N, C-alpha and C positions, 0 to 999 in steps of 0.2 A: 958369054951368056950371063944374064942377070939372074940372080937367085931371088926367089920370092921370100919376103920377110913375113912372118906371121902377123896377122892383124892384132891390134891391141885387145880386141874383144876375146880372142882365143886365149890370151895369157891371163886374163882376169879370172880369179877363182869364182865359181858360181856360189851364190848364197844358198845355204841349205834352208829348206822350207821347214820351219818348226811350227807345229800346231799344238795347241793345248787339247788334251783329251780328258774326258771325265774319268775320275778315279774314285772307286768306292772300296770300302772295307766291309766284309761280311763273312757269314758262316756258310760253309759248304753243307748243303742238306741232302744232296744226291751226288754220288761220285762214280763215274765210269760205267754207268749202265749202257751208255753209248760210247764208242771209242773216243778218247781224248776230250771228253766233255764233262763239265761239272755244273751243277746248279747251285748258285750262290744266293742266299737270302740277305737282303740289305734292310736293316731296321732304321727308322727315323722317327723322331718324336714330333708330333704336331699338337697345336693348341686349338680347341674348339673356338670358333669365332664369337659365339654368343655366351657360352657358359664358362669358358676359360679353362676347362679341364684338359689336361695333357693326356694323350693316348699314343700308342705305338702303331705305326703303319709299316707293313712289310711289303717288299717288292722282291720278286725272284727273277734273276737273270741267268741265262745259259752262257757259260764262258768256255773258251778253248784252253785246254791244259795240255800242251804239247808233250811235256815230260811225264805226265801222269803221276805227279808227286802229291797232289792234294787228296786227302781222304775225308770222309764224312766227319763233321765236327770241327775241322780245322778252320782257323780264321785266315782268310786270304785277302789280298788286294787285287782288284781287277781294273782293267783300263779299257776304255772304248777303242774300237778299231773298225776297220772296214767290215762290211757284212761277210761273214764266213760261211753262213748257211741261212736257211729261212728264218731261224730264230736266234742264231748266235751273232752278237755284235760286240762281245767283250772277250778279252784274253786275260789269263792269270799272269800277274806280274810277279808277285812274291807269295811264298808259302812259308809256314813256320819251319824253323830249323829242327831237325830230329835229334 
């Protein structure tokens, strides 16, 4: 009987799919009022197109905090991920060391 040899495609390692996700650093403004969720405020500076004055624009994102380590006032880094709920599209990547 002849034995089957594996096809060359089966031996080749599959290339891992790497995608770049948006990352932001911001301050936690609300922590764990809902389970494993924090609200992170991201501040950015913009310049008025006509007058040239700089001003701060804030955006709030809900982020998933699996370990529940972030507290209000902490500076955290969040990363974009698949939709986790109706409003959660980010997860907490790093929190400050205690």
